C-alpha positions as CSV (number, residue, x, y, z in Angstrom):
1,M,-95.9,-38.3,6.5
2,N,-98.6,-36.2,8.1
3,D,-99.4,-32.5,7.3
4,E,-96.7,-31.3,9.7
5,G,-94.0,-33.4,8.0
6,R,-93.7,-35.9,10.9
7,Q,-93.4,-39.6,10.1
8,V,-96.5,-41.6,11.2
9,R,-96.9,-45.3,10.9
10,L,-100.3,-46.4,9.5
11,N,-101.7,-49.8,8.9
12,C,-102.5,-50.7,5.3
13,Y,-106.2,-49.8,5.6
14,N,-105.6,-46.4,7.2
15,F,-102.8,-45.6,4.7
16,F,-105.0,-46.4,1.7
17,A,-107.9,-44.5,3.3
18,S,-105.7,-41.5,3.8
19,L,-104.7,-41.4,0.1
20,N,-108.3,-41.6,-1.0
21,I,-109.5,-39.0,1.6
22,R,-106.9,-36.6,0.2
23,R,-108.2,-37.3,-3.3
24,A,-111.8,-36.9,-2.3
25,D,-111.1,-33.6,-0.7
26,L,-110.0,-32.4,-4.1
27,G,-113.0,-34.0,-5.9
28,L,-110.8,-36.6,-7.6
29,P,-111.8,-40.2,-8.3
30,Q,-110.9,-42.8,-5.7
31,F,-108.3,-45.6,-6.2
32,D,-109.2,-49.2,-6.0
33,V,-105.5,-50.2,-5.6
34,P,-103.0,-47.9,-3.9
35,P,-100.6,-46.3,-6.4
36,A,-96.8,-46.5,-6.0
37,E,-95.3,-43.8,-3.9
38,P,-94.2,-41.0,-6.2
39,S,-90.9,-39.1,-6.2
40,F,-91.3,-35.4,-5.5
41,N,-89.2,-32.8,-7.0
42,K,-88.4,-29.7,-5.0
43,N,-91.6,-27.6,-4.3
44,P,-91.5,-25.0,-7.1
45,V,-93.1,-22.2,-5.0
46,D,-90.3,-20.1,-3.7
47,E,-91.6,-16.5,-3.0
48,L,-94.6,-14.7,-1.8
49,A,-95.4,-11.2,-2.7
50,A,-98.3,-9.0,-1.6
51,S,-99.2,-5.3,-2.1
52,F,-102.0,-2.8,-2.3
53,D,-101.8,-1.8,-6.0
54,G,-104.1,1.2,-6.5
55,G,-106.0,0.3,-3.4
56,L,-106.5,-3.3,-4.6
57,F,-104.9,-6.1,-2.6
58,T,-102.7,-8.4,-4.7
59,L,-101.1,-11.7,-3.5
60,K,-98.9,-13.8,-5.7
61,L,-96.7,-16.8,-5.5
62,R,-93.6,-17.1,-7.6
63,V,-93.5,-20.4,-9.5
64,P,-90.4,-20.5,-11.7
65,S,-90.8,-24.2,-12.7
66,P,-93.9,-26.4,-13.4
67,P,-95.5,-27.7,-10.3
68,A,-96.3,-31.4,-9.6
69,Q,-99.7,-33.0,-10.4
70,Y,-101.4,-30.6,-8.0
71,T,-100.1,-27.9,-5.6
72,L,-102.3,-27.3,-2.6
73,V,-102.5,-23.7,-1.2
74,Y,-103.3,-23.2,2.5
75,G,-103.6,-19.8,4.2
76,A,-103.7,-18.5,7.8
77,A,-105.8,-15.5,8.9
78,P,-103.8,-12.3,8.7
79,T,-101.7,-11.6,11.7
80,R,-99.9,-8.6,13.2
81,S,-96.5,-8.2,11.7
82,G,-94.7,-9.2,14.9
83,V,-96.1,-12.8,14.9
84,R,-93.4,-15.2,14.0
85,S,-95.3,-18.5,13.5
86,V,-98.9,-19.7,13.0
87,Q,-100.4,-23.1,13.6
88,H,-103.7,-23.1,11.8
89,F,-103.8,-23.1,8.0
90,H,-107.0,-23.5,6.1
91,F,-107.2,-25.0,2.6
92,L,-107.7,-22.2,0.1
93,G,-107.6,-24.2,-3.2
94,L,-105.3,-25.5,-5.9
95,L,-102.5,-23.3,-7.2
96,P,-103.8,-21.3,-10.2
97,P,-101.8,-21.5,-13.4
98,A,-98.8,-19.2,-13.4
99,K,-98.5,-16.2,-15.7
100,D,-95.0,-14.9,-16.3
101,G,-93.7,-17.1,-13.4
102,W,-96.3,-15.8,-10.9
103,S,-99.5,-17.4,-9.7
104,D,-102.2,-15.0,-8.5
105,I,-103.8,-16.3,-5.2
106,A,-105.4,-13.1,-4.0
107,Q,-109.0,-14.2,-4.8
108,L,-108.4,-17.5,-3.0
109,Y,-107.1,-15.7,0.1
110,V,-109.6,-12.8,0.1
111,S,-112.6,-15.1,-0.3
112,R,-111.6,-16.9,2.9
113,F,-110.2,-14.1,5.1
114,G,-110.9,-10.8,3.4
115,A,-108.1,-8.3,2.5
116,P,-105.5,-7.8,5.3
117,K,-104.7,-4.5,6.8
118,P,-101.6,-2.6,6.0
119,N,-98.6,-3.6,8.2
120,W,-100.1,-7.0,8.9
121,A,-98.5,-10.3,7.8
122,V,-99.9,-12.9,5.4
123,W,-99.0,-16.6,5.8
124,I,-99.2,-19.1,3.0
125,R,-98.4,-22.8,3.1
126,T,-98.0,-25.0,-0.1
127,C,-97.4,-28.6,-0.7
128,Q,-97.4,-30.8,-3.7
129,H,-100.0,-33.6,-4.2
130,I,-99.5,-36.6,-6.4
131,D,-102.0,-39.5,-6.4
132,G,-103.0,-38.8,-2.7
133,Y,-99.4,-38.4,-1.5
134,I,-98.2,-35.0,-0.3
135,D,-94.7,-33.7,0.2
136,F,-93.2,-31.6,3.0
137,P,-95.0,-28.3,3.1
138,I,-93.3,-24.9,2.5
139,V,-94.5,-22.0,4.6
140,L,-94.0,-18.4,3.3
141,R,-94.7,-15.1,5.1
142,F,-95.0,-11.6,3.7
143,R,-95.4,-8.4,5.8
144,L,-97.5,-5.9,3.9
145,P,-96.3,-2.3,3.7
146,A,-97.3,0.1,6.5
147,T,-99.5,2.2,4.2
148,A,-101.9,1.2,1.4
149,A,-100.9,3.0,-1.8
C-alpha cells in the first residue's frame, strides 16, 4: 500500500527496498531479511485540537490508547478555513509521548510552518509504522478560532 492507501504491486526487490527506505528515513537499522507483515490495530489518534492559549499556539492530538511501534506525524501548511482538502503533507516527526491522553505536536508543526493565523485551518495526517510497513493514514483538520485569545 502506498502513502495514499492505494494497492500497488511491487516486485520483491522494490518491496524490500521500500521497507528499508522507510526505516532509513527514521534513522532505524536496515533489515537483511524482510519481516513478516504485521497486523495493525486501529490508529489510536482520533482528535486534533488547536488554540491560542495566552497568545501561545498549542496543537495536540488525542491518543486514548497506546500507539503502534511508531506513529508518523505529517502536516500541511496552514490553509484558509474554507479549504476542504490538501494534497501535500510534509513529515514532521514521530508522535511524542502522550500526557493525560494528549500528545503535544505544536513544536513539530511550528518548526516547519510557523504558527498559523487565527481563523485558518491546520491539517495533520498520521499513520502507524511497524518494521517498515505503514497502515492507512488518518487525516485530521482543525479550524482555529477567529481571534487569538
